[in-house]
C-alpha positions as CSV (number, residue, x, y, z in Angstrom):
1,M,0.0,0.0,0.0
2,I,2.9,2.4,0.8
3,D,6.2,2.1,-0.9
4,L,8.8,4.8,-0.2
5,R,12.2,4.6,-1.9
6,E,15.1,6.7,-0.8
7,L,12.7,9.6,-0.1
8,H,14.8,12.7,0.7
9,K,13.6,16.3,1.6
10,K,15.7,19.4,2.4
11,F,14.5,22.8,3.5
12,G,17.4,25.0,2.5
13,E,20.4,23.4,4.2
14,R,18.3,21.5,6.8
15,V,17.6,17.8,6.0
16,A,14.1,17.0,7.2
17,V,14.0,13.4,5.8
18,H,17.1,11.5,4.8
19,E,16.8,8.8,2.0
20,L,13.8,7.1,3.7
21,T,12.9,3.6,2.4
22,L,9.8,2.1,3.9
23,Q,7.1,-0.4,2.9
24,V,3.7,-0.9,4.5
25,P,1.8,-4.0,3.3
26,R,-2.0,-4.2,2.9
27,G,-4.1,-4.8,5.9
28,E,-1.8,-3.9,8.8
29,I,-1.7,-1.0,11.3
30,F,1.8,0.5,11.0
31,G,3.2,2.9,13.5
32,L,5.5,5.9,12.6
33,L,7.3,7.1,15.7
34,G,9.6,10.0,16.5
35,H,9.9,13.1,18.6
36,N,8.9,16.5,17.3
37,G,11.1,17.4,14.4
38,A,12.0,13.8,13.6
39,G,10.5,14.0,10.1
40,K,7.1,12.3,10.6
41,S,4.9,15.1,9.3
42,T,7.2,15.9,6.4
43,T,7.1,12.2,5.4
44,I,3.3,12.1,5.6
45,G,3.1,15.4,3.6
46,M,5.2,13.8,0.9
47,M,2.9,10.7,0.9
48,L,-0.1,13.0,0.4
49,G,1.5,15.0,-2.4
50,Q,1.5,18.2,-0.3
51,V,5.3,18.4,0.2
52,W,7.5,17.9,-2.9
53,P,10.6,15.7,-2.2
54,T,14.1,16.8,-3.0
55,S,14.7,13.3,-4.4
56,G,13.3,9.7,-4.2
57,Q,10.0,8.1,-4.9
58,A,6.7,7.7,-3.1
59,R,4.1,5.1,-4.4
60,I,0.7,4.8,-2.8
61,C,-1.7,2.0,-3.8
62,G,0.7,1.2,-6.7
63,H,0.8,4.7,-8.2
64,D,3.5,7.4,-8.1
65,V,2.2,10.2,-5.8
66,F,3.9,12.9,-7.8
67,A,3.3,11.7,-11.4
68,E,-0.2,10.2,-10.8
69,R,-1.4,12.0,-7.7
70,R,-5.2,11.6,-8.4
71,Q,-4.9,7.8,-8.9
72,A,-2.5,7.4,-5.9
73,L,-4.8,9.2,-3.5
74,Q,-8.1,8.1,-4.8
75,K,-8.6,5.5,-2.1
76,V,-6.7,7.3,0.7
77,G,-8.3,9.1,3.7
78,A,-6.2,11.2,6.1
79,I,-6.1,13.2,9.2
80,F,-3.1,15.5,8.7
81,E,-1.9,18.3,11.0
82,S,-4.9,20.2,12.5
83,P,-8.2,19.5,10.7
84,M,-10.3,22.7,10.2
85,F,-14.1,22.8,10.2
86,Y,-16.8,25.5,9.8
87,D,-17.8,26.0,13.4
88,Y,-21.1,27.7,12.5
89,L,-22.3,24.7,10.5
90,S,-23.4,21.2,11.7
91,G,-21.1,18.2,11.7
92,R,-23.2,16.7,8.9
93,R,-23.1,19.8,6.8
94,N,-19.3,20.0,7.2
95,L,-19.0,16.4,5.9
96,E,-21.2,17.2,2.9
97,I,-19.0,20.2,2.0
98,L,-15.8,18.3,2.6
99,S,-17.0,15.4,0.4
100,H,-16.9,17.7,-2.6
101,Y,-13.1,17.9,-2.3
102,T,-12.8,14.1,-2.5
103,A,-15.7,12.4,-4.2
104,R,-19.5,13.2,-4.2
105,T,-20.9,11.2,-1.3
106,T,-24.5,10.2,-0.7
107,R,-26.4,11.2,2.4
108,A,-26.7,7.5,3.4
109,R,-22.9,7.1,3.2
110,I,-22.4,10.3,5.4
111,L,-24.8,9.0,8.0
112,K,-23.1,5.6,8.0
113,V,-19.7,7.2,8.5
114,V,-21.2,9.3,11.3
115,D,-22.4,6.1,13.0
116,W,-19.0,4.4,12.6
117,V,-17.2,7.2,14.5
118,G,-19.9,7.5,17.2
119,L,-21.4,10.9,16.4
120,T,-25.0,9.7,15.8
121,G,-27.4,12.0,17.5
122,R,-25.0,15.0,17.3
123,E,-24.5,15.1,13.6
124,N,-26.9,18.1,13.3
125,S,-25.4,20.1,16.1
126,K,-23.1,23.0,15.2
127,V,-19.4,22.1,15.4
128,R,-18.7,25.0,17.8
129,T,-20.7,23.0,20.4
130,Y,-18.4,19.9,19.9
131,S,-15.9,18.8,22.5
132,H,-12.3,18.2,21.5
133,G,-13.0,14.4,21.3
134,M,-16.0,15.0,19.1
135,R,-14.0,17.1,16.8
136,A,-11.4,14.3,16.6
137,R,-14.2,11.9,15.6
138,L,-15.5,14.3,13.0
139,A,-12.0,14.5,11.5
140,L,-12.0,10.7,11.4
141,A,-15.4,10.7,9.7
142,Q,-14.1,13.1,7.1
143,A,-11.1,10.8,6.4
144,L,-13.5,7.9,5.8
145,L,-15.7,9.7,3.3
146,P,-13.9,8.5,0.1
147,Q,-14.3,4.8,1.2
148,P,-10.6,4.5,1.6
149,E,-8.4,1.4,1.5
150,L,-5.6,3.3,3.2
151,L,-6.0,5.6,6.2
152,I,-3.2,7.9,7.2
153,L,-3.6,9.3,10.7
154,D,-1.2,12.0,12.0
155,E,-1.5,12.2,15.8
156,P,-5.3,11.3,15.9
157,S,-5.4,11.3,19.7
158,D,-3.5,14.5,20.2
159,G,-5.0,16.6,23.0
160,L,-7.6,14.0,24.0
161,D,-8.3,13.1,27.6
162,P,-7.8,9.4,28.7
163,E,-11.4,8.6,27.9
164,G,-11.1,10.1,24.4
165,I,-7.8,8.3,23.7
166,H,-9.5,5.0,24.8
167,E,-12.5,5.6,22.5
168,M,-10.2,6.6,19.5
169,R,-8.1,3.5,20.0
170,H,-11.1,1.2,19.9
171,T,-12.6,3.0,16.9
172,I,-9.4,2.6,14.9
173,L,-9.2,-1.1,15.8
174,R,-12.9,-1.6,14.9
175,L,-12.5,0.2,11.5
176,Q,-9.4,-1.9,10.6
177,R,-11.2,-5.1,11.6
178,E,-14.5,-4.4,10.0
179,L,-13.4,-2.6,6.9
180,G,-10.0,-4.3,6.3
181,L,-8.2,-0.9,6.1
182,T,-4.5,-0.4,6.0
183,I,-3.6,2.2,8.6
184,L,-0.5,4.3,9.0
185,L,-0.5,5.8,12.5
186,S,1.9,8.6,13.4
187,S,2.0,9.2,17.1
188,H,4.1,10.2,20.1
189,L,1.8,8.2,22.5
190,L,4.0,5.1,22.7
191,N,1.4,3.2,24.8
192,E,-1.2,3.6,22.1
193,V,1.2,2.5,19.4
194,E,2.0,-0.6,21.5
195,Q,-1.7,-1.5,21.7
196,L,-2.6,-0.7,18.1
197,C,0.3,-1.5,15.7
198,T,1.8,-4.7,14.4
199,R,4.9,-3.1,12.9
200,I,6.7,0.2,13.5
201,A,9.4,2.5,12.1
202,V,11.3,5.0,14.3
203,L,12.6,8.3,12.9
204,N,15.2,10.5,14.5
205,R,16.4,13.7,12.8
206,G,15.0,12.5,9.5
207,R,16.7,9.2,9.6
208,K,15.1,5.8,10.0
209,E,16.6,4.2,13.2
210,F,14.5,1.1,13.3
211,E,11.9,-0.8,11.3
212,G,10.3,-4.1,12.3
213,T,7.6,-5.8,14.4
214,L,6.9,-4.8,18.0
215,A,8.2,-8.2,19.0
216,D,11.5,-7.4,17.3
217,A,11.7,-4.1,19.1
218,K,11.2,-5.7,22.5
219,T,13.7,-8.4,22.0
220,K,16.4,-6.4,20.3
221,Q,18.2,-6.1,23.6
222,R,17.8,-8.5,26.5
223,W,17.4,-6.6,29.7
224,V,17.8,-8.5,33.0
225,R,17.1,-7.2,36.5
226,L,20.1,-7.8,38.8
227,I,20.0,-7.2,42.6
228,T,23.4,-7.5,44.2
229,S,25.3,-5.9,47.1
230,D,27.4,-3.6,44.8
231,F,25.7,-3.0,41.4
232,A,28.4,-0.6,40.0
233,R,31.2,-3.1,40.8
234,A,29.2,-6.0,39.4
235,C,28.7,-4.1,36.1
236,A,32.4,-3.3,35.9
237,L,33.3,-7.0,36.4
238,L,30.7,-8.2,33.9
239,R,31.8,-5.7,31.3
240,D,35.4,-6.8,31.7
241,A,34.3,-10.4,31.1
242,G,32.3,-9.4,28.0
243,L,29.0,-10.6,29.5
244,I,27.0,-7.4,29.3
245,A,26.5,-4.7,26.7
246,D,24.9,-1.9,28.8
247,Q,23.4,-1.1,32.2
248,R,20.8,1.4,33.5
249,E,18.7,2.5,36.5
250,G,21.0,0.9,39.0
251,K,19.4,-2.5,38.6
252,L,19.1,-3.4,34.9
253,I,21.8,-5.0,32.7
254,A,21.7,-5.8,29.0
255,L,23.2,-9.1,28.2
256,A,25.9,-9.5,25.6
257,P,24.6,-11.5,22.5
258,E,25.9,-15.0,23.7
259,A,25.6,-14.4,27.5
260,R,23.2,-16.3,29.7
261,T,21.9,-15.5,33.2
262,E,23.6,-18.5,34.8
263,Q,27.0,-17.2,33.5
264,I,26.3,-13.9,35.2
265,V,25.5,-15.5,38.5
266,R,28.5,-17.9,38.4
267,H,30.9,-15.1,37.5
268,L,29.8,-12.7,40.2
269,V,29.6,-15.4,43.0
270,T,33.1,-16.7,42.0
271,L,34.5,-13.1,42.4
272,G,32.8,-12.8,45.9
273,L,29.7,-10.7,45.0
274,P,26.4,-12.2,46.2
275,V,23.4,-12.2,43.8
276,H,20.2,-11.6,45.6
277,E,17.9,-11.7,42.5
278,I,18.3,-12.1,38.7
279,A,15.3,-12.1,36.4
280,A,14.4,-11.3,32.8
281,E,12.9,-7.8,32.4
282,E,10.0,-7.4,30.0
283,Q,10.9,-4.5,27.8
284,T,8.2,-1.9,26.9
285,L,8.1,0.0,23.7
286,E,8.9,3.2,25.7
287,A,12.0,1.6,27.1
288,F,13.1,0.4,23.6
289,Y,12.4,3.9,22.1
290,L,14.3,5.7,24.8
291,D,17.2,3.3,24.5
292,L,17.3,3.7,20.8
293,M,17.3,7.5,21.0
294,K,20.1,7.3,23.6
295,R,22.2,5.0,21.4
296,S,21.6,7.3,18.3
297,E,22.7,10.3,20.3
298,N,25.8,8.6,21.5
299,Q,26.7,7.6,17.9
300,D,26.2,11.2,16.7
301,T,28.4,12.4,19.5
302,A,31.1,9.9,18.7
303,A,31.0,10.8,15.0
304,A,31.3,14.5,15.8
C-alpha cells in the first residue's frame, strides 16, 4: 500500500527526511514514531503530495504520488496536522461540503460514517458545540468519506483526555477489523502505538533508526534485573568479562549476545559478589524507544 524509496527532503540546508525507504503492506496498522522534528509530518506530507521531495519516490496504492497524484490518493483518507471545520455549521453539513473535495458522497454514506465514528445524535449540532473528542471523531469521519483502503492518521489522539484516547483506539481497531483498512499511524503516544500497531518505524532527525515488528523491538536487547550488594562493581566486572553490553537505572543489565543469566551468577559469585535476585525484564516500547534514542545520540556524539 505504501512504498517509499530513498525519499529525501531538504528545506534550505536542513535535512528533514534522509533517504527514507519504507514499505507498508496491505491490511496492517503500521506505527510511525519519532519526537517533534523527527520528520514524521514531512514524510506524511510527501505521501499525500503536499510536500515535494528533493529526491526519491513515493508510491501509494501502486501509483507514483507525484506523477499520478489523483490515482495514488483516490482510495486514501487522512487526518493530517490540524483539521479545520466550519464552526457555525453542523457536523453533517461540514461532511457534505468536505466530500466535494474528495468524491461526491450520498447522504446515506455520510450517516453511515457518522455512526462508525460514534457521532450519531450529534451530527446536526453545530461544530462549535463539539468537545475536542467529538472534533477528533468528526476528523476521522471526514477521512472515511472517500471509502478509503488506506487511512493515514497524523496524531489522531493529540490533545484528547484518557477517555477520548481510549475511544479513539477502539474506533481505529474496529474500523481496521470491519473494513479491512490499512492504517499508517503517526503518534508520540507510545502506549497507544504498542496497543494498536503490528509493525513500527522509528525516525530520528529525519533518519530511520528502526523498522520491524513490536516483538523485534522488544527483544532487540535482552534486559535483566540484577540485585546484588554492589551493582556498580558488578557491572564493571561483567563488562570486563564481556558478559553485558549496557546497564541502567542501578538495577538493569543488557546481556551480551551470547551471554546467559547462569553465567552472570556464576561469574559474580566466583568473584565474591552475592546475587540476591536475577530475572528477565520485559521491555516496553517506551524503554526500547528511549534506549534507541540514547544510542543514536551517542553515535552522533562519537561521530562529531
